[in-house]
N, C-alpha and C positions, 0 to 999 in steps of 0.2 A: 654320234659323240655318248659315250658312256656316262648316264649320271651319278654321281657319286653319294653314297647312301649314309643317312643320317639315324643313328640309332638313339633312342629316347627312353630315358626312365622315367616314369612320370605319377603322380598319384591321380588313382581313378578306383570307381567301383565298378566290378564287370562280373559275369558268370564265372563261378568256382567250380574247378575241378579236383581231386586229390592226387591221383598221382602225377607223375611227372611229364607226362606228354600230352598234348592238347592239339588240336586243330578247330579253328573257326571262323565265320566270316566278321566283317568290322562292326563293333558298335559305336560308340561313342568316346571322342578323343578325350585327352587332360593334358595339364600344363606338365611339363618336364621338371623332375625333380634330378635327375642325371642324364645328360645328354654325350653321347657318344659318335664323335666324327671319324669315320671311315675314310674319309678322304686325307686325314692326317696320321700319317703311319710313324712308326719307330723300329725297335729290332723285330728280327724274325727268330722266333723262338726254336732252339736246338731241344729243349726238354728239360725234365725234371728227374733225379734219381736219388741213388745211396749206393754205398761201397759192398762190396763183399767184405767178408772176415778178412784180414789184413794181418793179425798178428797172433802169436799163440793167445790161449784163453779166450779168443773171442767167438771159439765154436767151430764146427765141422762146415764144410762147405753147405751151400742152401741145397734142400733138398728141390725135386722137381716139384712138389708141392708148393713149396716155400717159391721157388723163383716165378712158378705159374699166378702167386698172389700179389707177389711183388709188381709184375711187368702187365699181367691180363688186364683188360680194361671191361671186364664182365662185372656182375654185381658181385659185392663184396672184395674186387680186386682193387689194386691201389692206383695202376696204369703207368708206373716209373718208365721213362723212357732213355734213361743215360745208367749203365751200371758201371762203376770204377772198381779197378781192381788193381792189383801190386803186381810189378815187374819184380818176381825175385831174384837178388843177385847170382841165387843159384840155378842153373838151368833144371836141375832134376826136379827141381819143385816148381815147374811151371806148367804141369798139368792137373795141380790141386785142386784149380777154379774152373778147368775148361769145360766139364758138364754143366756146371750152372750157366756159365757164360752162353752156351751151345744153347739151352734150354732156352734163356733168356732173348737170344735172338731169334730162335724158331717159333717160339710162341707170343712174343710179343710183338707190339706195332710199330715198326721204324727206332725199334732199339740201339741204342749207340753204345759202345763200348770205349771206357777211358782205361789206359795202364800207365801207372804211377811208379817208377822206380822211387824206391826209399834211399838206394846206394845202389853202387857199382859195386864188382867184386872186390875184396878186401885189398887182393893184390893191386888193382888199379888205383889205389888212393894212397895217398902222403902217409898215413897214419896207418896204413897196410891191417884195417881192420873194417868191420862191417858199421863199427858203433862209434858215437861219440864225434860225430863229423868228419874231418880229414877232407884234404880237396882230392878232384880227380887231376892223376898226374898228366902232364898235356903230353907226354910220350905214350898214353894210352887212350889219347883223346880217340882217334882210329878205332880203337879195340873196342871203346865204351859205344861207338855208332854199333859198330858188328855185334855188339851185346844184344842193344835192343832191336835191331834189325833181325837176330837170331829170334827174340821173342817174337816179335810180330810175326816172322814165317813161320814158327812152330805152332803158333795159333790157327794161324792159315791152314796148317795140314790139320788140323783139329776141327776145321769145321767153323772157326769163330774169325770173324774178321775185328780187326782192334781198328776202330775208327780213329782215335785219336791215342797220341803216345806222347807224354810228358817227359821233359827232360828231366825234371827232379821236383820231387816231394819237399817243400819246405825247405827251400837253400839258406834260409836265415835262419833256422832252427837246427840245433847240435846237441839232442839229448843222448843219452847212453841205451838207447835202442838204435835200429838201422838209419842212417843219416849221412847226407854229404852236405858241403860247406860249397857255394860258388858265390861271386858276386855277380851283378848285371854284364858286367863286361866280359867274363868268363863265360858266361853263356851264349852271350852275343858270338863269341867267338870261336866256340864248338858249332852253335847251331850255322853260324856261315861257312865256316870250312867241312864239317862233317856231317849236317844236316840232313844233306840231300842223299845219304847213303841207307838212310832208315826210309825205306821204300813201303808201301802199300798201306799207308798211313797217314794221319796229318801230325805235326808237331805242335807241341803248346810249350809255350814258356811260362815263366812267372812261378805259379803257386805257392807264393811266400806267404809266411803265418797272416799277416795284415792286409793282403792284397796291395803289398807295396810296389809302386809302378818303376820303384829303382831296377827292380830284377827281371822287367820287360822292356821298359823305356830302351835300352841300348840297341836291343833286336830292332824294333819297331825303327828306329832311326837309320838301318843300316839296311841298303835297298836289297843285297845279298841275302842276309840271313832274314828279312822280313821276308822274303818270296819263300822262304824254306820253312816258314810255319804256316800254322792251319787257325791258332786259337790263342788268346791269352788268356791265365788261370789266374787263380788267386784263391784265399782261405779269407773267413770271416772273424778270425779270433783277434779283438781288440781293435777289427777295423773300422767301426762307428766311430771309436775315441779317435782314433788316425786320421779321420775325415776322408778314407778310402772306400767306403760304401757309397760310391757317386758316380757320376757318368766318367767315362774314361775317354776324352778328347782324341789324345795320339791315336788310341787302337781303332778308335769309330773313323778316325781320318784315313786309315790305311785299309779298313775293311777287315777288322778282325774281329770276329765276334768273341765277348769275354764270357766265362764261366766261372761261377763260384762251384768251388770242387771239392769243399770240405769245411764244415763247422759240426761243432758238437755239444751239446748243452744240458745238461740233467742236474740242475742245484736243486731241483726239487725232492730228490730223493735223501736229502739229509745226512744220516748215518745209516743209511740201508733201510730204510723204511718200507715196509711192505705195502707200497702204494700203487705200485704201477699197471698192476693187472684189474685195477679197480678204475671202469671208463669214466666213472663221475667225478674221480677225486679232485677236487678244485684246485689244489695246488699245481697237480701235474695239468691241469685243463690251462689254469693262467699262464703257466710258463711255457704251454704249446702255442699260445694264442699270442701273448703280449710279446713274447719274444722271438720265436721261430718263426709263426708265421708271418709278422713285422717284419723280420728280414726278407723274408722271401718278397712280400710287396715291395719293400724298398730296393731288392736287386733288380726286380722288373721296371720299377719305375726310373733306377739309374742306368738302363737302358741293356742290361746285363742279358746273355741268350739262353742261360742255364743256371739252375741251382740243384747243387748234391748235397745231400745229407750225407753225416759219416755212415756207421753201419746200417744196413736195411732191416738188420736182423739184431734186437738187442731189447733188452728191458726198457731202455729209453726211447725207443725208437718207432719204427714201423709196424713189425710183428715182433712179437714175445720170443724169448731165447730159453724160456724154461725155467730161469736161475730161481730158486726155490726162497731165496732171501727177498724177491724183488716181487714175487707174486704173478709172474706172467707165466702163459701157457706157450709150449715151443709151437711158432708158426701161426698164431692166434692174431689177428689184425687188434692194433691198439687205437686208443684215440687218434695220439699222434699221426699214426698213416692214415685214420679218416680223413684229417684236418689236412694233413700235405696232399692228399690225394683230391680236395678240392680244387689246385692247379694240376697236379698230374696226371689226373684222370681225363681232366677238359679242356685243358691248353695244351694240345699236341703240337709234336714238331713241325715246323713249316708254317703254323700259325705265325700271325704280326700282331706286334702291339698297336693299339690307335687310340686317338686321344679320347679324354672323358672329361666332362666339366662336371660342377655339382651345384645345385643351390644351396641356399641355407639352411633348408632342412636335412639335407644330407651332407652338410659339411664335413660332420665327423667321422664320415664312413672314409676307409681307405678303399679304393677301387681301380683296380687295373680292368682294361678291356683288350680285346683281340679278335681279329677276324681271319678265318681260313678255311677252308674244306664245304663253304657253302653257309659257314655258321659263324653268328656272331656271339662270344662268351663274356661274361664278366665275371669275374672274383671279387666278392665284396667280405671287407673285415668289417664287422662291428664290435668294435674294443669299449663300446660304451656299455651301461648300464641300461641303457633305454632301446626297446625295440623301433623300426621303422616299418610301418605300416603301410600296405597300397604302395610300392616301387612299382612302376609299370614298364617294362621294358618294350620299346615302340621301333618299327620302322617304316620306311614309306611305304614299303609295299606289304602285302599280307603276308604273317608269320605261318609258314607250314606246319611248323611244329615248337616245340619249346620244352626244357628239361629245368628244374630247378633241386637243389639238393643242399643239406644244410649240415653243419657239424657243430656241436657246440657242448656243453658239459654232458648235457643229456639226450644228444643226436649224434647219432654215429652215420655219416654220410646219410642220412635219410631225406626221400622224395618229401617232398613238402607241398602243400595245394599252391596251383597254379590257377590265375583268371585270365582267360583273353576275350578281347574285344576291340575292334578297331585298331587290329593289327599292334596290339599292346599284350604283352601277357604279364600279368601285375602278382606281386608278391608281398608276403610280410617277413622282415628281414628281423629276426630275432635279436634280443641283445646278447651280448658277449659270444659271438657266432663267427663263423667263417661261411659263406655260402657260394654257391655258382651258379649263374642264370645262362642257359646255352639256349640260343633261339636259331634255330634253322630257318632262312631264308627261303622265299616260295609262296604261291598263291596256295592260301587255304581255301578249299571248296566250300561251297554253300551245303552241298549234298557230298556224301561219301564217294572217295574215289572208285572209280571202275575196279572191280573184280570179280570173282567168281558168284553169282547171284544164287540165292536162295530159291529153289523149286515151291517154298510151302507160302500157300495163297496168304496174304498178309490178315492178321487179325484185326477185330475192331472192338470198341466197346458201346454200351448204350449211355445215354448222358446220366450223368450221376450228379444230382445237388443243382441241376440247371442245363442246358440244351445246348450240349458240346459231346462231341464223338472225336476219338482220338484213332488212328490207322497206323500201320507201320508200311512202308515201301519195304519192296523185295530188298531183302540185305547183302551187303560185299563183303567179301574176305579180302582184305589187303595185308599180305606179310602174316603177322601172327595176331590179327585185328579182326575184328567182326565190327562193321559198320552198321547203324542202323540209321532212317531218317521217320518221323513221324509227323504227320500232317494233323492237324487241329481245327475242326470245323463246328460251324454253329454257335460259335464264340469270340469275340476280339480279345477278351480276357480269360484265361483258364489256368487250371494247373492240372499237371498230367502226372501218374505215379506209374513209374515203370519197372519191372524187376528182371532179372537172369538168375540164372541157376547155376549155383557154385560148381566147379571154382571158377567160374568166369567171375571177372571183377569190370565195372565200369572206370573205364580209365581216361574217357574225353568228352567233353559236350559242347554242344553250341547253338547258337541263337534263342538264350533264354536265360533265366535266371535259376542255378541248379544247387541241389544238397542231396549228399551220399549219405547213407546208412548200411546198417546189417552187413559191414565190410565190403563196400561199396557194390552191395550186389543190388539194392534198390536206390532207384532215383527220382526225386521227385523235381519237376520241371515246371517252371512258372514264366508266364509270357510276360516280355518285358518292351512290347510294343515293334517288335522290330518284325512280326510277321507270324503265319500261323503253322511254320514248319520248325520244328529242332531237330535234333540228332545227338547222338552218342556213340562212342567208340567201346568194345569190349576187347579186352583181354582175354584170350581164349585159353592160356595155359595149357595148351595141349590137348582142349577138351572144347568142342563146340558149345557144347552143353543143351543145347535144342535153341529154340529162336527166343528174343526176349519176347516177354508179357506186358501187355498192359493191365494195367489193376485198377486204373479209376480217369476218368477224365473231369473234373469239375469246373463249370463256367461262374467266371466273376474273379 
């Protein structure tokens, strides 16, 4: 029988490394602060995303470079896994965003496309207009199905699969721009009678302004209509005040994942102040953390499977649009995007949210945990003015590796120190921050993994300040890392100084108490009673740089 895995965050002191990836054998365990129980599971995550431009004035289509920044999962990229776009009522406009969507699909990982119509063609509607609401005429119900299917098939011919197609954006909002009015019963009738005609996609109902369930309940309550949809969607405008930022039992009962498909807030800009290009602006950061990241957390706690922000490229969004009065550079990642990436880059489609409990020491943190791909991920909001130090992620098995990144007013998705011992990854959580701990499950070797051995004989040092000698075993190459084990003889207590050549940098240590200096090229390792062997991993940065050199070994 497979043993359920418990992941623990605790308070402890262990060996310290500076880069985000580490490997180590066990040291001493500590008392839990946060306990994640992977046996208790909730919703499966579909992703986190943002919208392409929708209306005139919001900019040209994303460039290839901008799209890659938004959907890529590499350094400096944001990892969006859902892209929302518009179904224009005019078929000649369908190609406008095709290249951006095609790039997102090909460059990103498991990227889904959500297509939302703001209105049907004017002649399908009771007011014969694209704007000011107006209803879809019942004698055009079948034509509207053909219209939506035509869009899906056109995009398919352009190499873009439309994963999800909404019936209507904001059916309860009738502004003087593209819009169309529905009731929940009308939406049910259309989905029931026409929904199956929209092929090669999954339909979404709802997308109301406040995630009003009156727009999706009728469809969920009708078996035929229900079978024609894949998702329920809604927006967050005033949803908290209306009580709709909460679990949706009826959707859960019928296995329909819920997506938050739009929200937009930029009250921090005042009257157009030039603040958005400054990553350290306190007003912008406070809004990002206290309003936007908080609602992402609450959406996840409510059991929703996706969170989709409004425009991905805008002065108040994830990458800048170059609008001079707001001070952003077009295509440059903004602090708000770096904050959002703490979810989007590390919590991936198919991961499953799991239970997490907190001790009194961490009661003020807002934490969700996820499991998938052989990893456990915690996203932590610390919206208080106090740091929480020595928080330790623990699994009953040894940790294969771990990564810790932080975004705050002064840090932009930056790798932060991680300590490892006894299957525990210890981190410090700064005040007013959002951070992500990702732990890969697996056995951590006491010596580096088998790889390509170095043929250089191991160097050694004479005793320095006492009877102590340190020598390196044959190093091994492990992917883009170079692993070195060091054996100390002649002393039970010791301090060893090791150096590597730039552009190498030491990223991981094990079996000792470590400190790093000189841009992580000099390691000082002290014994901690766990034995006479320690090791470290060097990021080769495209250049092996020669073997690591032992500078000194001091007994005592």
